[in-house]
C-alpha positions in Angstrom: 0.0 0.0 0.0 1.4 3.4 -1.0 2.3 5.8 1.8 0.8 9.3 1.5 3.0 12.2 0.8 6.3 10.7 1.9 5.5 10.1 5.6 9.0 8.8 6.2 11.7 11.3 7.1 14.0 9.2 4.9 12.0 10.1 1.8 12.4 13.8 2.5 16.1 13.6 3.2 16.7 11.5 0.0 14.7 13.9 -2.1 16.8 16.8 -0.9 20.0 14.9 -1.7 21.3 14.9 1.9 23.4 11.7 1.7 25.1 11.8 5.1 21.8 12.2 7.0 20.1 9.6 4.8 22.8 7.1 5.5 22.4 7.7 9.2 18.6 7.1 9.1 19.2 3.9 7.1 21.8 2.7 9.5 19.5 3.3 12.5 16.4 1.5 11.2 14.4 3.5 8.7 12.1 1.2 6.7 13.7 0.6 3.4 10.6 -1.0 1.8 8.2 2.0 2.2 6.6 3.4 -0.9 5.5 7.0 -1.5 2.4 8.2 -3.4 4.2 7.4 -6.7 5.1 3.9 -5.6 8.7 4.8 -5.2 11.0 3.3 -2.6 13.9 5.0 -0.9 16.2 3.1 -3.4 14.3 4.9 -6.3 15.0 8.3 -4.7 18.6 7.5 -3.9 19.1 6.4 -7.5 17.4 9.4 -9.0 19.5 11.8 -6.8 22.8 9.9 -7.5 23.4 9.0 -3.9 25.5 5.9 -4.5 26.4 5.5 -0.9 22.8 5.5 0.1 22.0 2.9 -2.6 24.7 0.7 -1.1 23.3 1.1 2.4 19.8 0.4 1.3 20.8 -2.8 -0.6 22.7 -4.0 2.5 19.5 -3.5 4.5 17.6 -5.7 2.0 16.1 -3.2 -0.5 14.9 -4.7 -3.8 17.3 -3.8 -6.5 14.7 -4.2 -9.3 11.6 -2.9 -7.5 9.3 -0.8 -9.6 7.1 2.2 -9.0 3.6 2.7 -10.2 4.9 3.7 -13.6 6.9 0.5 -13.8 10.2 2.3 -13.4 13.0 0.5 -11.6 15.8 2.4 -9.8 18.0 1.8 -12.9 15.5 3.8 -15.1 15.7 6.8 -12.7 19.5 6.7 -12.4 19.8 6.6 -16.2 17.2 9.3 -16.8 18.8 11.6 -14.2 22.2 11.2 -15.8 23.7 9.9 -12.5 26.4 7.9 -14.1 28.3 6.7 -11.0 25.1 5.5 -9.4 24.0 3.9 -12.7 27.3 2.0 -12.9 27.0 0.9 -9.3 23.5 -0.5 -9.8 24.6 -2.4 -12.9 27.5 -3.8 -11.0 25.1 -5.0 -8.3 23.1 -6.9 -11.0 20.3 -4.6 -11.9 18.2 -5.9 -14.8 19.6 -3.8 -17.7 16.8 -4.2 -20.1 13.9 -3.8 -17.7 10.8 -2.1 -19.2 8.4 0.3 -17.5 4.7 0.5 -18.1 5.3 2.4 -21.4 7.5 -0.4 -22.6 10.6 1.7 -22.3 14.0 0.4 -21.2 16.6 2.7 -19.6 18.3 3.0 -23.0 15.0 4.1 -24.6 14.7 6.8 -21.9 18.3 8.0 -22.6 17.5 8.2 -26.3 14.3 10.2 -25.7 16.0 12.7 -23.3 19.5 13.0 -24.7 21.4 11.3 -21.8 24.5 10.5 -23.8 26.7 9.5 -20.8 24.1 7.2 -19.3 23.5 5.6 -22.7 27.2 5.0 -23.1 27.4 3.2 -19.8 24.4 1.0 -20.6 25.9 0.1 -24.0 29.2 -0.7 -22.4 27.4 -3.1 -20.0 25.7 -4.9 -22.9 22.2 -3.5 -23.0 20.3 -4.8 -26.1 20.8 -1.9 -28.5 17.9 -2.7 -30.9 15.2 -3.6 -28.3 11.9 -2.1 -29.5 9.2 -0.3 -27.6 5.5 -1.2 -28.1 5.4 1.0 -31.2 8.3 -1.0 -32.7 10.8 1.8 -32.2 14.4 1.2 -31.2 16.4 3.6 -29.2 17.9 5.0 -32.4 14.4 5.7 -33.7 13.6 7.6 -30.6 16.8 9.6 -30.6 16.3 10.7 -34.2 12.7 11.4 -33.7 13.5 13.7 -30.8 16.6 15.3 -32.4 19.0 13.8 -29.9 21.9 13.8 -32.3 24.7 12.9 -29.9 22.8 9.8 -28.6 21.9 8.8 -32.1 25.5 9.0 -33.2 26.6 7.0 -30.2 24.1 4.3 -31.0 25.2 4.1 -34.6 28.8 3.9 -33.4 27.8 0.9 -31.3 26.3 -0.8 -34.3 22.6 0.0 -34.0 20.5 -1.3 -36.9 20.0 1.6 -39.3 17.6 -0.5 -41.5 15.1 -0.9 -38.7 11.4 -0.1 -39.2 8.7 0.4 -36.6 5.3 -1.2 -36.4 4.0 1.1 -39.1 7.0 0.4 -41.4 8.6 3.8 -40.7 12.3 4.0 -41.3 14.8 6.2 -39.5 14.3 8.8 -42.3 10.6 8.8 -41.5 11.6 9.6 -37.9 13.5 12.5 -39.2 10.2 14.0 -40.2 9.4 14.6 -36.5 12.7 16.3 -35.6 13.7 18.0 -38.8 17.4 17.4 -38.0 19.4 18.0 -41.1 22.6 16.8 -39.5 21.0 13.4 -38.7 19.5 13.3 -42.2 22.9 13.7 -43.8 24.3 10.8 -41.7 21.4 8.5 -42.6 21.7 9.3 -46.3 25.4 8.6 -46.2 24.6 5.2 -44.7 22.5 4.4 -47.7 18.9 4.8 -46.5 16.3 5.1 -49.2 15.0 8.6 -49.3 11.7 7.5 -50.9 11.1 4.5 -48.6 7.5 3.8 -48.0 5.8 2.9 -44.7 2.8 0.6 -44.3 0.6 3.4 -45.4 2.6 4.2 -48.5 4.0 7.4 -46.9 7.6 8.6 -47.6 9.9 10.6 -45.3 8.8 13.7 -47.3 5.1 12.9 -46.4 6.1 12.8 -42.7 8.1 16.0 -43.0 5.3 17.8 -44.8 2.8 16.6 -42.1 5.0 17.9 -39.3 5.8 21.2 -41.1 9.6 21.1 -41.1 10.7 23.5 -43.8 14.4 22.9 -43.6 14.0 19.1 -43.6 11.7 19.3 -46.6 14.3 21.4 -48.5 17.0 18.8 -47.5 14.9 15.8 -48.7 13.9 17.5 -52.0 17.5 18.5 -52.7 18.6 15.0 -52.1 16.2 13.3 -54.5 12.9 12.9 -52.7 10.0 12.5 -55.2 7.6 15.3 -54.4 4.7 13.6 -56.3 4.7 10.2 -54.8 1.2 9.3 -53.3 0.4 7.2 -50.3 -2.2 4.5 -50.3 -5.0 7.1 -49.8 -3.7 9.0 -52.9 -2.3 11.9 -50.9 1.0 13.4 -51.9 3.3 15.4 -49.6 1.5 18.5 -51.0 -1.8 17.3 -49.7 -0.4 16.9 -46.2 1.3 20.3 -46.4 -2.0 21.9 -47.4 -4.3 20.3 -44.8 -5.5 22.2 -41.8 -5.3 21.5 -38.1 -7.7 23.4 -36.0 -5.8 22.6 -32.8 -2.3 23.8 -33.9 -2.3 27.1 -35.8 1.5 27.3 -35.7 1.6 23.9 -37.5 -0.6 25.3 -40.3 1.9 28.2 -40.8 4.8 25.7 -40.9 3.0 23.5 -43.4 2.5 26.5 -45.6 6.2 27.0 -45.8 6.7 23.4 -46.8 4.0 23.8 -49.5 5.9 26.7 -51.0 9.0 24.5 -51.2 7.1 21.6 -52.8 5.5 23.9 -55.4 8.8 25.4 -56.2 10.2 21.9 -56.8 7.5 20.6 -59.1 4.7 19.4 -56.9 1.6 18.6 -58.8 -0.9 21.1 -57.3 -3.9 19.6 -59.0 -3.2 16.0 -57.9 -6.3 14.3 -56.5 -6.4 11.8 -53.6 -8.7 8.8 -53.5 -11.6 11.0 -52.5 -11.0 13.4 -55.3 -9.6 16.1 -53.2 -6.8 18.4 -54.4 -4.5 20.0 -51.9 -6.6 23.2 -52.0 -9.7 21.2 -51.0 -7.9 20.3 -47.8 -7.2 23.9 -46.8 -10.1 25.0 -44.6 -9.0 28.3 -43.1 -9.4 31.5 -45.1 -5.8 32.5 -44.6 -4.5 29.1 -45.6 -6.6 29.2 -48.8 -5.4 32.6 -49.7 -1.8 31.6 -49.2 -2.1 28.5 -51.3 -4.0 30.4 -54.0 -1.2 32.9 -54.1 1.4 30.1 -54.4 -0.7 28.4 -57.2 -1.0 31.7 -59.1 2.8 32.2 -58.9 3.2 28.7 -60.2 0.5 29.0 -62.8 -1.6 26.2 -61.4 -5.4 25.9 -61.7 -7.7 26.1 -58.7 -9.8 23.0 -58.7 
C-alpha cells in the first residue's frame, strides 16, 4: 500500500540529496521498503539523486534492486534518466536488470535516447544493453533519438552498431523519424549510410510525407534537394503537397509551418492539382481563409489551376 506524501523522514532527506543524514537514518532502522504516493521506494529516490552510498546502504538492508514504482520504473530507469552515471554503474555492478521495461515499454536506454542522456547511454551500452530492443510501437532507441533530435545519442548508438535498417510497427524507417525532428545533420548521416530517401511505410508514406505533415521547412528542403520525389502518393492517394495543405484546428502554428513546406514543394514541381482517392486536391484540404489565400497565391505564382 502506498504511503501518502512521503511520511518517512528518509524520503524527504533523500529527495533533498542529503546523503550523510540519509545514511544515518538507514543505519538506525528507517524502513527501506516503504513506498510514496508514486510507488517509489527509498532506493528509487537515492538512485534518482545519484546517492551511490545510500544505494549501497539500502541494498545492505535488503532493498529490492529491481523494485518498480507505479509507472513501472526501476531504480535503474531513474538513475539513467537523471544522468547519475556513477550510481548507474553501481546499480549495474550489483546486478540490476539492464533491459527492464516500464509500463510504457521503455528500457533505460530508450529513456536515454528520448532525453539526450548520452553519458548514461554510453554506460548502458558498455554493459551490454540490447541496443535494438523495441518499444510497443516497434521503435528502437535509435528511432527515438532521431525522432527527438538527440543527435549525440543517435551518433553514439550508430557507433555501437545500432540497426539503421530498422522499421517500426508502421513500417517507418529512420528517415521517416527525421520528419518529426527536422534534424538536417542526422539526415545527412542517414543518407550517407545508404537509406532510401523514398522508402514507404505501411501506409505508403515517404519521409517527405512525414516532414510535410510535421511542417519542417528545412528538412523538406533537404529531402527534396537529395532526391525525394515530391509527387509520390500514399495508399490514400495523398502526396506530400496534400499533407502540407491540410489544416489542423488545434495547432495554428503547425498550419503556418506546413504553408512554408507547401511553398518548397510547389517550387520543386509538386503537382498542385493532384487528386487523392476521395477526389480532393491540396486546395480542397485547406479549410481556413488565410490558408486558402496563401495556397492560391502560391498556385498563381506557379500558374496552377484552382480545382
